[in-house]
N, C-alpha and C positions, 0 to 999 in steps of 0.2 A: 250759695256762692254764684257770683256773676261769672260768665264766661265771654272772652273776647277771641275774635280770629283776626290773625294777620298772617300775611304770605311770608314766605322763607326772606324774600327780598326785603321785605320792610322789616322784618324782625333785625336782619343783620343790621339795616342802618341805625335801628334805635334798640339794640340789646339792652344796653343799662337801663334806659328809661323803660324797657318793658318789665325787667326784672322788679323797678322800684315801684311800678304801678301794680305789679302782681301782689307783692308783698303788702304796700299800703292799702290796697282795695280788698284783699283777702280775695283775689280774683285768678282764675284759671284762664289761660290764654292758649288757644289751640292755634299752632301754626300749619300752615296749609302749603301745599305745592300743587299748582295747576287747578287749585279748587279742592283737593283733597285734603283731609287732615293727616299729618304724618307725624305729629309730635304735639307734646304741650307742655308747657311752663306752667309750674303751679308754687305756691309758697312752699317752703320746706315742711312745716309743721303738717300741713296735707298730704305730702309726700310720705312723711313717717307714720302718719295714722293709717294710711293705705297700705304702707308695708307691714304694719301690726296686725292689721285685719286678714292680711294674704296669710300672715303666718298662723294665726289663729284657725282660718278655715283649712290650712294643709292639716294641723293638728286634730280638729274636728275629723276631718276626713279619715286619718289614722287611727282615731280612736273608734268611728264607726266601724270600719273594716276589720281593727282588732276584736270588737265584741261581735260582728258576724262569725269571726273565725275561732272565738272562743279563748284568744290568747289575752291574758291578764299582763295589766301594767306592772304589777309587783313582780311576776316570773321574769319579763322584761329587765326590769331595774336590777333583780338579783342576778341573771345572768351577765349583764353589762358590769356590775360591781365585781364580780369573779372574774371577768375576763381583763378589766383594768388592775385588778389587785396582782393578777397573773403577769402582767407586765412590768409590776413594781413602779405603777404611777400613784 
């Protein structure tokens, strides 16, 4: 995936064009302020994929910690189910 840099000032002037360009070219656009990156404009699919990856990595981290402590997923499920049933949900 290609990456382009624009200043905040230039980004303000051509925001709609930057969005179209990002989507059309499947391109990340790094927005800078005084030469330093402060934000990124990227196609929505790329954002959604990154969110899924972040969620997967968090779940993997939880799984690793559960394994270290001996907690079993089936026990967590059973306790959660019991609690929800107790609430009448």
